[in-house]
mmCIF entry with sequence, helices, sheets and N, C-alpha, C, O atoms, coordinates in Angstrom:
data_MODEL
# 
_entry.id   MODEL 
# 
_entity.id                         1 
_entity.type                       polymer 
_entity.pdbx_number_of_molecules   1 
# 
_entity_poly.entity_id                      1 
_entity_poly.type                           'polypeptide(L)' 
_entity_poly.nstd_linkage                   no 
_entity_poly.nstd_monomer                   no 
_entity_poly.pdbx_seq_one_letter_code       MPAEKFQNKYRIGSKRASWHDYNGGEYFITICTKDKKHYFGEIVDG 
_entity_poly.pdbx_seq_one_letter_code_can   MPAEKFQNKYRIGSKRASWHDYNGGEYFITICTKDKKHYFGEIVDG 
_entity_poly.pdbx_strand_id                 A 
# 
loop_
_entity_poly_seq.entity_id 
_entity_poly_seq.num 
_entity_poly_seq.mon_id 
_entity_poly_seq.hetero 
1 1  MET n 
1 2  PRO n 
1 3  ALA n 
1 4  GLU n 
1 5  LYS n 
1 6  PHE n 
1 7  GLN n 
1 8  ASN n 
1 9  LYS n 
1 10 TYR n 
1 11 ARG n 
1 12 ILE n 
1 13 GLY n 
1 14 SER n 
1 15 LYS n 
1 16 ARG n 
1 17 ALA n 
1 18 SER n 
1 19 TRP n 
1 20 HIS n 
1 21 ASP n 
1 22 TYR n 
1 23 ASN n 
1 24 GLY n 
1 25 GLY n 
1 26 GLU n 
1 27 TYR n 
1 28 PHE n 
1 29 ILE n 
1 30 THR n 
1 31 ILE n 
1 32 CYS n 
1 33 THR n 
1 34 LYS n 
1 35 ASP n 
1 36 LYS n 
1 37 LYS n 
1 38 HIS n 
1 39 TYR n 
1 40 PHE n 
1 41 GLY n 
1 42 GLU n 
1 43 ILE n 
1 44 VAL n 
1 45 ASP n 
1 46 GLY n 
# 
_struct_asym.id          A 
_struct_asym.entity_id   1 
# 
loop_
_struct_conf.conf_type_id 
_struct_conf.id 
_struct_conf.pdbx_PDB_helix_id 
_struct_conf.beg_label_comp_id 
_struct_conf.beg_label_asym_id 
_struct_conf.beg_label_seq_id 
_struct_conf.pdbx_beg_PDB_ins_code 
_struct_conf.end_label_comp_id 
_struct_conf.end_label_asym_id 
_struct_conf.end_label_seq_id 
_struct_conf.pdbx_end_PDB_ins_code 
_struct_conf.beg_auth_comp_id 
_struct_conf.beg_auth_asym_id 
_struct_conf.beg_auth_seq_id 
_struct_conf.end_auth_comp_id 
_struct_conf.end_auth_asym_id 
_struct_conf.end_auth_seq_id 
_struct_conf.pdbx_PDB_helix_class 
_struct_conf.details 
_struct_conf.pdbx_PDB_helix_length 
HELX_P HELX_P1 AA1 PRO A 2  ? PHE A 6  ? PRO A 2  PHE A 6  1 ? 5 
HELX_P HELX_P2 AA2 LYS A 34 ? LYS A 36 ? LYS A 34 LYS A 36 5 ? 3 
# 
_struct_conf_type.id          HELX_P 
_struct_conf_type.criteria    ? 
_struct_conf_type.reference   ? 
# 
loop_
_atom_site.group_PDB 
_atom_site.id 
_atom_site.type_symbol 
_atom_site.label_atom_id 
_atom_site.label_alt_id 
_atom_site.label_comp_id 
_atom_site.label_asym_id 
_atom_site.label_entity_id 
_atom_site.label_seq_id 
_atom_site.pdbx_PDB_ins_code 
_atom_site.Cartn_x 
_atom_site.Cartn_y 
_atom_site.Cartn_z 
_atom_site.occupancy 
_atom_site.B_iso_or_equiv 
_atom_site.pdbx_formal_charge 
_atom_site.auth_seq_id 
_atom_site.auth_comp_id 
_atom_site.auth_asym_id 
_atom_site.auth_atom_id 
_atom_site.pdbx_PDB_model_num 
ATOM 1   N N  . MET A 1 1  ? -64.207 22.868  -25.420 1.00 0.00 ? 1  MET A N  1 
ATOM 2   C CA . MET A 1 1  ? -62.999 22.372  -26.074 1.00 0.00 ? 1  MET A CA 1 
ATOM 3   C C  . MET A 1 1  ? -62.387 21.245  -25.245 1.00 0.00 ? 1  MET A C  1 
ATOM 4   O O  . MET A 1 1  ? -62.406 21.303  -24.016 1.00 0.00 ? 1  MET A O  1 
ATOM 5   N N  . PRO A 1 2  ? -61.846 20.222  -25.905 1.00 0.00 ? 2  PRO A N  1 
ATOM 6   C CA . PRO A 1 2  ? -61.237 19.099  -25.174 1.00 0.00 ? 2  PRO A CA 1 
ATOM 7   C C  . PRO A 1 2  ? -60.095 19.519  -24.246 1.00 0.00 ? 2  PRO A C  1 
ATOM 8   O O  . PRO A 1 2  ? -59.955 18.960  -23.159 1.00 0.00 ? 2  PRO A O  1 
ATOM 9   N N  . ALA A 1 3  ? -59.281 20.485  -24.652 1.00 0.00 ? 3  ALA A N  1 
ATOM 10  C CA . ALA A 1 3  ? -58.162 20.910  -23.809 1.00 0.00 ? 3  ALA A CA 1 
ATOM 11  C C  . ALA A 1 3  ? -58.658 21.464  -22.478 1.00 0.00 ? 3  ALA A C  1 
ATOM 12  O O  . ALA A 1 3  ? -58.052 21.230  -21.433 1.00 0.00 ? 3  ALA A O  1 
ATOM 13  N N  . GLU A 1 4  ? -59.773 22.205  -22.528 1.00 0.00 ? 4  GLU A N  1 
ATOM 14  C CA . GLU A 1 4  ? -60.341 22.749  -21.299 1.00 0.00 ? 4  GLU A CA 1 
ATOM 15  C C  . GLU A 1 4  ? -61.020 21.647  -20.481 1.00 0.00 ? 4  GLU A C  1 
ATOM 16  O O  . GLU A 1 4  ? -60.939 21.631  -19.253 1.00 0.00 ? 4  GLU A O  1 
ATOM 17  N N  . LYS A 1 5  ? -61.677 20.744  -21.170 1.00 0.00 ? 5  LYS A N  1 
ATOM 18  C CA . LYS A 1 5  ? -62.419 19.685  -20.502 1.00 0.00 ? 5  LYS A CA 1 
ATOM 19  C C  . LYS A 1 5  ? -61.489 18.749  -19.730 1.00 0.00 ? 5  LYS A C  1 
ATOM 20  O O  . LYS A 1 5  ? -61.768 18.404  -18.582 1.00 0.00 ? 5  LYS A O  1 
ATOM 21  N N  . PHE A 1 6  ? -60.397 18.343  -20.349 1.00 0.00 ? 6  PHE A N  1 
ATOM 22  C CA . PHE A 1 6  ? -59.490 17.389  -19.709 1.00 0.00 ? 6  PHE A CA 1 
ATOM 23  C C  . PHE A 1 6  ? -58.238 18.046  -19.133 1.00 0.00 ? 6  PHE A C  1 
ATOM 24  O O  . PHE A 1 6  ? -57.400 17.372  -18.533 1.00 0.00 ? 6  PHE A O  1 
ATOM 25  N N  . GLN A 1 7  ? -58.110 19.352  -19.314 1.00 0.00 ? 7  GLN A N  1 
ATOM 26  C CA . GLN A 1 7  ? -56.991 20.137  -18.779 1.00 0.00 ? 7  GLN A CA 1 
ATOM 27  C C  . GLN A 1 7  ? -55.635 19.517  -19.124 1.00 0.00 ? 7  GLN A C  1 
ATOM 28  O O  . GLN A 1 7  ? -54.732 19.488  -18.287 1.00 0.00 ? 7  GLN A O  1 
ATOM 29  N N  . ASN A 1 8  ? -55.492 19.017  -20.369 1.00 0.00 ? 8  ASN A N  1 
ATOM 30  C CA . ASN A 1 8  ? -54.277 18.375  -20.875 1.00 0.00 ? 8  ASN A CA 1 
ATOM 31  C C  . ASN A 1 8  ? -53.844 17.164  -20.051 1.00 0.00 ? 8  ASN A C  1 
ATOM 32  O O  . ASN A 1 8  ? -52.687 16.753  -20.134 1.00 0.00 ? 8  ASN A O  1 
ATOM 33  N N  . LYS A 1 9  ? -54.728 16.594  -19.272 1.00 0.00 ? 9  LYS A N  1 
ATOM 34  C CA . LYS A 1 9  ? -54.416 15.460  -18.407 1.00 0.00 ? 9  LYS A CA 1 
ATOM 35  C C  . LYS A 1 9  ? -54.061 14.215  -19.212 1.00 0.00 ? 9  LYS A C  1 
ATOM 36  O O  . LYS A 1 9  ? -53.212 13.429  -18.790 1.00 0.00 ? 9  LYS A O  1 
ATOM 37  N N  . TYR A 1 10 ? -54.703 14.025  -20.372 1.00 0.00 ? 10 TYR A N  1 
ATOM 38  C CA . TYR A 1 10 ? -54.509 12.813  -21.152 1.00 0.00 ? 10 TYR A CA 1 
ATOM 39  C C  . TYR A 1 10 ? -53.672 13.044  -22.405 1.00 0.00 ? 10 TYR A C  1 
ATOM 40  O O  . TYR A 1 10 ? -53.699 12.228  -23.326 1.00 0.00 ? 10 TYR A O  1 
ATOM 41  N N  . ARG A 1 11 ? -52.946 14.125  -22.447 1.00 0.00 ? 11 ARG A N  1 
ATOM 42  C CA . ARG A 1 11 ? -52.149 14.457  -23.628 1.00 0.00 ? 11 ARG A CA 1 
ATOM 43  C C  . ARG A 1 11 ? -50.913 13.570  -23.700 1.00 0.00 ? 11 ARG A C  1 
ATOM 44  O O  . ARG A 1 11 ? -50.204 13.393  -22.709 1.00 0.00 ? 11 ARG A O  1 
ATOM 45  N N  . ILE A 1 12 ? -50.662 13.014  -24.883 1.00 0.00 ? 12 ILE A N  1 
ATOM 46  C CA . ILE A 1 12 ? -49.505 12.149  -25.101 1.00 0.00 ? 12 ILE A CA 1 
ATOM 47  C C  . ILE A 1 12 ? -48.510 12.886  -25.990 1.00 0.00 ? 12 ILE A C  1 
ATOM 48  O O  . ILE A 1 12 ? -48.887 13.444  -27.020 1.00 0.00 ? 12 ILE A O  1 
ATOM 49  N N  . GLY A 1 13 ? -47.271 12.885  -25.600 1.00 0.00 ? 13 GLY A N  1 
ATOM 50  C CA . GLY A 1 13 ? -46.233 13.564  -26.371 1.00 0.00 ? 13 GLY A CA 1 
ATOM 51  C C  . GLY A 1 13 ? -45.945 12.858  -27.688 1.00 0.00 ? 13 GLY A C  1 
ATOM 52  O O  . GLY A 1 13 ? -46.356 11.715  -27.888 1.00 0.00 ? 13 GLY A O  1 
ATOM 53  N N  . SER A 1 14 ? -45.252 13.526  -28.572 1.00 0.00 ? 14 SER A N  1 
ATOM 54  C CA . SER A 1 14 ? -44.916 12.978  -29.881 1.00 0.00 ? 14 SER A CA 1 
ATOM 55  C C  . SER A 1 14 ? -43.957 11.804  -29.750 1.00 0.00 ? 14 SER A C  1 
ATOM 56  O O  . SER A 1 14 ? -43.044 11.825  -28.925 1.00 0.00 ? 14 SER A O  1 
ATOM 57  N N  . LYS A 1 15 ? -44.174 10.771  -30.577 1.00 0.00 ? 15 LYS A N  1 
ATOM 58  C CA . LYS A 1 15 ? -43.292 9.607   -30.610 1.00 0.00 ? 15 LYS A CA 1 
ATOM 59  C C  . LYS A 1 15 ? -42.265 9.726   -31.728 1.00 0.00 ? 15 LYS A C  1 
ATOM 60  O O  . LYS A 1 15 ? -41.485 8.800   -31.947 1.00 0.00 ? 15 LYS A O  1 
ATOM 61  N N  . ARG A 1 16 ? -42.252 10.842  -32.431 1.00 0.00 ? 16 ARG A N  1 
ATOM 62  C CA . ARG A 1 16 ? -41.295 11.037  -33.516 1.00 0.00 ? 16 ARG A CA 1 
ATOM 63  C C  . ARG A 1 16 ? -39.893 11.253  -32.965 1.00 0.00 ? 16 ARG A C  1 
ATOM 64  O O  . ARG A 1 16 ? -39.707 11.879  -31.922 1.00 0.00 ? 16 ARG A O  1 
ATOM 65  N N  . ALA A 1 17 ? -38.909 10.723  -33.689 1.00 0.00 ? 17 ALA A N  1 
ATOM 66  C CA . ALA A 1 17 ? -37.508 10.898  -33.293 1.00 0.00 ? 17 ALA A CA 1 
ATOM 67  C C  . ALA A 1 17 ? -37.104 12.356  -33.494 1.00 0.00 ? 17 ALA A C  1 
ATOM 68  O O  . ALA A 1 17 ? -37.290 12.898  -34.584 1.00 0.00 ? 17 ALA A O  1 
ATOM 69  N N  . SER A 1 18 ? -36.569 12.982  -32.490 1.00 0.00 ? 18 SER A N  1 
ATOM 70  C CA . SER A 1 18 ? -36.199 14.401  -32.581 1.00 0.00 ? 18 SER A CA 1 
ATOM 71  C C  . SER A 1 18 ? -35.040 14.629  -33.548 1.00 0.00 ? 18 SER A C  1 
ATOM 72  O O  . SER A 1 18 ? -34.876 15.737  -34.057 1.00 0.00 ? 18 SER A O  1 
ATOM 73  N N  . TRP A 1 19 ? -34.234 13.597  -33.811 1.00 0.00 ? 19 TRP A N  1 
ATOM 74  C CA . TRP A 1 19 ? -33.056 13.721  -34.669 1.00 0.00 ? 19 TRP A CA 1 
ATOM 75  C C  . TRP A 1 19 ? -33.358 13.470  -36.138 1.00 0.00 ? 19 TRP A C  1 
ATOM 76  O O  . TRP A 1 19 ? -32.490 13.696  -36.981 1.00 0.00 ? 19 TRP A O  1 
ATOM 77  N N  . HIS A 1 20 ? -34.570 13.006  -36.476 1.00 0.00 ? 20 HIS A N  1 
ATOM 78  C CA . HIS A 1 20 ? -34.891 12.637  -37.864 1.00 0.00 ? 20 HIS A CA 1 
ATOM 79  C C  . HIS A 1 20 ? -35.649 13.746  -38.570 1.00 0.00 ? 20 HIS A C  1 
ATOM 80  O O  . HIS A 1 20 ? -36.519 14.392  -37.985 1.00 0.00 ? 20 HIS A O  1 
ATOM 81  N N  . ASP A 1 21 ? -35.304 13.964  -39.860 1.00 0.00 ? 21 ASP A N  1 
ATOM 82  C CA . ASP A 1 21 ? -36.015 14.933  -40.691 1.00 0.00 ? 21 ASP A CA 1 
ATOM 83  C C  . ASP A 1 21 ? -37.164 14.210  -41.394 1.00 0.00 ? 21 ASP A C  1 
ATOM 84  O O  . ASP A 1 21 ? -36.913 13.361  -42.248 1.00 0.00 ? 21 ASP A O  1 
ATOM 85  N N  . TYR A 1 22 ? -38.405 14.521  -41.060 1.00 0.00 ? 22 TYR A N  1 
ATOM 86  C CA . TYR A 1 22 ? -39.571 13.841  -41.602 1.00 0.00 ? 22 TYR A CA 1 
ATOM 87  C C  . TYR A 1 22 ? -40.083 14.474  -42.900 1.00 0.00 ? 22 TYR A C  1 
ATOM 88  O O  . TYR A 1 22 ? -41.136 14.072  -43.395 1.00 0.00 ? 22 TYR A O  1 
ATOM 89  N N  . ASN A 1 23 ? -39.375 15.440  -43.454 1.00 0.00 ? 23 ASN A N  1 
ATOM 90  C CA . ASN A 1 23 ? -39.792 16.064  -44.712 1.00 0.00 ? 23 ASN A CA 1 
ATOM 91  C C  . ASN A 1 23 ? -39.396 15.176  -45.879 1.00 0.00 ? 23 ASN A C  1 
ATOM 92  O O  . ASN A 1 23 ? -38.221 14.842  -46.032 1.00 0.00 ? 23 ASN A O  1 
ATOM 93  N N  . GLY A 1 24 ? -40.370 14.786  -46.709 1.00 0.00 ? 24 GLY A N  1 
ATOM 94  C CA . GLY A 1 24 ? -40.092 13.936  -47.861 1.00 0.00 ? 24 GLY A CA 1 
ATOM 95  C C  . GLY A 1 24 ? -39.832 12.500  -47.444 1.00 0.00 ? 24 GLY A C  1 
ATOM 96  O O  . GLY A 1 24 ? -40.165 12.099  -46.329 1.00 0.00 ? 24 GLY A O  1 
ATOM 97  N N  . GLY A 1 25 ? -39.239 11.732  -48.341 1.00 0.00 ? 25 GLY A N  1 
ATOM 98  C CA . GLY A 1 25 ? -38.893 10.356  -48.021 1.00 0.00 ? 25 GLY A CA 1 
ATOM 99  C C  . GLY A 1 25 ? -40.009 9.388   -48.353 1.00 0.00 ? 25 GLY A C  1 
ATOM 100 O O  . GLY A 1 25 ? -41.004 9.754   -48.979 1.00 0.00 ? 25 GLY A O  1 
ATOM 101 N N  . GLU A 1 26 ? -39.832 8.143   -47.925 1.00 0.00 ? 26 GLU A N  1 
ATOM 102 C CA . GLU A 1 26 ? -40.810 7.105   -48.193 1.00 0.00 ? 26 GLU A CA 1 
ATOM 103 C C  . GLU A 1 26 ? -41.500 6.705   -46.896 1.00 0.00 ? 26 GLU A C  1 
ATOM 104 O O  . GLU A 1 26 ? -40.921 6.792   -45.813 1.00 0.00 ? 26 GLU A O  1 
ATOM 105 N N  . TYR A 1 27 ? -42.731 6.271   -47.024 1.00 0.00 ? 27 TYR A N  1 
ATOM 106 C CA . TYR A 1 27 ? -43.506 5.857   -45.863 1.00 0.00 ? 27 TYR A CA 1 
ATOM 107 C C  . TYR A 1 27 ? -44.106 4.484   -46.112 1.00 0.00 ? 27 TYR A C  1 
ATOM 108 O O  . TYR A 1 27 ? -44.437 4.147   -47.248 1.00 0.00 ? 27 TYR A O  1 
ATOM 109 N N  . PHE A 1 28 ? -44.247 3.703   -45.074 1.00 0.00 ? 28 PHE A N  1 
ATOM 110 C CA . PHE A 1 28 ? -44.944 2.426   -45.119 1.00 0.00 ? 28 PHE A CA 1 
ATOM 111 C C  . PHE A 1 28 ? -46.200 2.584   -44.286 1.00 0.00 ? 28 PHE A C  1 
ATOM 112 O O  . PHE A 1 28 ? -46.129 2.955   -43.115 1.00 0.00 ? 28 PHE A O  1 
ATOM 113 N N  . ILE A 1 29 ? -47.340 2.307   -44.877 1.00 0.00 ? 29 ILE A N  1 
ATOM 114 C CA . ILE A 1 29 ? -48.616 2.494   -44.193 1.00 0.00 ? 29 ILE A CA 1 
ATOM 115 C C  . ILE A 1 29 ? -49.298 1.139   -44.025 1.00 0.00 ? 29 ILE A C  1 
ATOM 116 O O  . ILE A 1 29 ? -49.381 0.358   -44.972 1.00 0.00 ? 29 ILE A O  1 
ATOM 117 N N  . THR A 1 30 ? -49.778 0.869   -42.831 1.00 0.00 ? 30 THR A N  1 
ATOM 118 C CA . THR A 1 30 ? -50.513 -0.349  -42.547 1.00 0.00 ? 30 THR A CA 1 
ATOM 119 C C  . THR A 1 30 ? -51.979 0.007   -42.332 1.00 0.00 ? 30 THR A C  1 
ATOM 120 O O  . THR A 1 30 ? -52.297 0.903   -41.550 1.00 0.00 ? 30 THR A O  1 
ATOM 121 N N  . ILE A 1 31 ? -52.860 -0.687  -43.020 1.00 0.00 ? 31 ILE A N  1 
ATOM 122 C CA . ILE A 1 31 ? -54.294 -0.463  -42.872 1.00 0.00 ? 31 ILE A CA 1 
ATOM 123 C C  . ILE A 1 31 ? -54.924 -1.753  -42.355 1.00 0.00 ? 31 ILE A C  1 
ATOM 124 O O  . ILE A 1 31 ? -54.788 -2.805  -42.980 1.00 0.00 ? 31 ILE A O  1 
ATOM 125 N N  . CYS A 1 32 ? -55.598 -1.678  -41.241 1.00 0.00 ? 32 CYS A N  1 
ATOM 126 C CA . CYS A 1 32 ? -56.292 -2.830  -40.675 1.00 0.00 ? 32 CYS A CA 1 
ATOM 127 C C  . CYS A 1 32 ? -57.783 -2.685  -40.974 1.00 0.00 ? 32 CYS A C  1 
ATOM 128 O O  . CYS A 1 32 ? -58.368 -1.619  -40.779 1.00 0.00 ? 32 CYS A O  1 
ATOM 129 N N  . THR A 1 33 ? -58.381 -3.767  -41.447 1.00 0.00 ? 33 THR A N  1 
ATOM 130 C CA . THR A 1 33 ? -59.807 -3.734  -41.760 1.00 0.00 ? 33 THR A CA 1 
ATOM 131 C C  . THR A 1 33 ? -60.572 -4.691  -40.842 1.00 0.00 ? 33 THR A C  1 
ATOM 132 O O  . THR A 1 33 ? -60.000 -5.627  -40.283 1.00 0.00 ? 33 THR A O  1 
ATOM 133 N N  . LYS A 1 34 ? -61.849 -4.444  -40.702 1.00 0.00 ? 34 LYS A N  1 
ATOM 134 C CA . LYS A 1 34 ? -62.683 -5.287  -39.854 1.00 0.00 ? 34 LYS A CA 1 
ATOM 135 C C  . LYS A 1 34 ? -62.672 -6.725  -40.368 1.00 0.00 ? 34 LYS A C  1 
ATOM 136 O O  . LYS A 1 34 ? -62.848 -6.968  -41.562 1.00 0.00 ? 34 LYS A O  1 
ATOM 137 N N  . ASP A 1 35 ? -62.468 -7.653  -39.476 1.00 0.00 ? 35 ASP A N  1 
ATOM 138 C CA . ASP A 1 35 ? -62.428 -9.087  -39.790 1.00 0.00 ? 35 ASP A CA 1 
ATOM 139 C C  . ASP A 1 35 ? -61.345 -9.447  -40.807 1.00 0.00 ? 35 ASP A C  1 
ATOM 140 O O  . ASP A 1 35 ? -61.421 -10.498 -41.444 1.00 0.00 ? 35 ASP A O  1 
ATOM 141 N N  . LYS A 1 36 ? -60.342 -8.589  -40.963 1.00 0.00 ? 36 LYS A N  1 
ATOM 142 C CA . LYS A 1 36 ? -59.208 -8.801  -41.889 1.00 0.00 ? 36 LYS A CA 1 
ATOM 143 C C  . LYS A 1 36 ? -59.669 -9.043  -43.323 1.00 0.00 ? 36 LYS A C  1 
ATOM 144 O O  . LYS A 1 36 ? -59.054 -9.818  -44.054 1.00 0.00 ? 36 LYS A O  1 
ATOM 145 N N  . LYS A 1 37 ? -60.746 -8.383  -43.721 1.00 0.00 ? 37 LYS A N  1 
ATOM 146 C CA . LYS A 1 37 ? -61.276 -8.540  -45.074 1.00 0.00 ? 37 LYS A CA 1 
ATOM 147 C C  . LYS A 1 37 ? -60.380 -7.809  -46.067 1.00 0.00 ? 37 LYS A C  1 
ATOM 148 O O  . LYS A 1 37 ? -59.800 -6.772  -45.748 1.00 0.00 ? 37 LYS A O  1 
ATOM 149 N N  . HIS A 1 38 ? -60.273 -8.357  -47.268 1.00 0.00 ? 38 HIS A N  1 
ATOM 150 C CA . HIS A 1 38 ? -59.430 -7.791  -48.317 1.00 0.00 ? 38 HIS A CA 1 
ATOM 151 C C  . HIS A 1 38 ? -60.271 -6.856  -49.196 1.00 0.00 ? 38 HIS A C  1 
ATOM 152 O O  . HIS A 1 38 ? -60.981 -7.314  -50.091 1.00 0.00 ? 38 HIS A O  1 
ATOM 153 N N  . TYR A 1 39 ? -60.187 -5.561  -48.940 1.00 0.00 ? 39 TYR A N  1 
ATOM 154 C CA . TYR A 1 39 ? -60.949 -4.569  -49.681 1.00 0.00 ? 39 TYR A CA 1 
ATOM 155 C C  . TYR A 1 39 ? -60.108 -3.883  -50.762 1.00 0.00 ? 39 TYR A C  1 
ATOM 156 O O  . TYR A 1 39 ? -60.666 -3.249  -51.657 1.00 0.00 ? 39 TYR A O  1 
ATOM 157 N N  . PHE A 1 40 ? -58.797 -3.995  -50.697 1.00 0.00 ? 40 PHE A N  1 
ATOM 158 C CA . PHE A 1 40 ? -57.926 -3.140  -51.501 1.00 0.00 ? 40 PHE A CA 1 
ATOM 159 C C  . PHE A 1 40 ? -57.169 -3.898  -52.582 1.00 0.00 ? 40 PHE A C  1 
ATOM 160 O O  . PHE A 1 40 ? -56.092 -3.455  -52.980 1.00 0.00 ? 40 PHE A O  1 
ATOM 161 N N  . GLY A 1 41 ? -57.682 -5.020  -53.073 1.00 0.00 ? 41 GLY A N  1 
ATOM 162 C CA . GLY A 1 41 ? -57.014 -5.746  -54.136 1.00 0.00 ? 41 GLY A CA 1 
ATOM 163 C C  . GLY A 1 41 ? -56.418 -7.030  -53.600 1.00 0.00 ? 41 GLY A C  1 
ATOM 164 O O  . GLY A 1 41 ? -56.780 -7.500  -52.521 1.00 0.00 ? 41 GLY A O  1 
ATOM 165 N N  . GLU A 1 42 ? -55.482 -7.602  -54.385 1.00 0.00 ? 42 GLU A N  1 
ATOM 166 C CA . GLU A 1 42 ? -54.871 -8.863  -53.996 1.00 0.00 ? 42 GLU A CA 1 
ATOM 167 C C  . GLU A 1 42 ? -53.390 -8.849  -54.318 1.00 0.00 ? 42 GLU A C  1 
ATOM 168 O O  . GLU A 1 42 ? -52.941 -8.046  -55.136 1.00 0.00 ? 42 GLU A O  1 
ATOM 169 N N  . ILE A 1 43 ? -52.634 -9.717  -53.692 1.00 0.00 ? 43 ILE A N  1 
ATOM 170 C CA . ILE A 1 43 ? -51.196 -9.824  -53.935 1.00 0.00 ? 43 ILE A CA 1 
ATOM 171 C C  . ILE A 1 43 ? -50.984 -10.761 -55.117 1.00 0.00 ? 43 ILE A C  1 
ATOM 172 O O  . ILE A 1 43 ? -51.520 -11.869 -55.148 1.00 0.00 ? 43 ILE A O  1 
ATOM 173 N N  . VAL A 1 44 ? -50.198 -10.308 -56.088 1.00 0.00 ? 44 VAL A N  1 
ATOM 174 C CA . VAL A 1 44 ? -49.907 -11.101 -57.274 1.00 0.00 ? 44 VAL A CA 1 
ATOM 175 C C  . VAL A 1 44 ? -48.405 -11.351 -57.339 1.00 0.00 ? 44 VAL A C  1 
ATOM 176 O O  . VAL A 1 44 ? -47.628 -10.414 -57.158 1.00 0.00 ? 44 VAL A O  1 
ATOM 177 N N  . ASP A 1 45 ? -47.982 -12.559 -57.585 1.00 0.00 ? 45 ASP A N  1 
ATOM 178 C CA . ASP A 1 45 ? -46.563 -12.924 -57.685 1.00 0.00 ? 45 ASP A CA 1 
ATOM 179 C C  . ASP A 1 45 ? -45.788 -12.619 -56.405 1.00 0.00 ? 45 ASP A C  1 
ATOM 180 O O  . ASP A 1 45 ? -44.659 -12.132 -56.462 1.00 0.00 ? 45 ASP A O  1 
ATOM 181 N N  . GLY A 1 46 ? -46.393 -12.905 -55.253 1.00 0.00 ? 46 GLY A N  1 
ATOM 182 C CA . GLY A 1 46 ? -45.710 -12.750 -53.973 1.00 0.00 ? 46 GLY A CA 1 
ATOM 183 C C  . GLY A 1 46 ? -45.654 -11.348 -53.496 1.00 0.00 ? 46 GLY A C  1 
ATOM 184 O O  . GLY A 1 46 ? -45.104 -11.081 -52.428 1.00 0.00 ? 46 GLY A O  1 
# 
């Protein structure tokens, strides 16, 4: 298991704000593709 192998040496804590409720709401997702190729459609009217 990774936890045993690295003994939690490389564990990074959560970057989430402790005061914010993350249940529900809206999210913005960024997807990066190799060579910035457009695989997911195109922008129409700005």
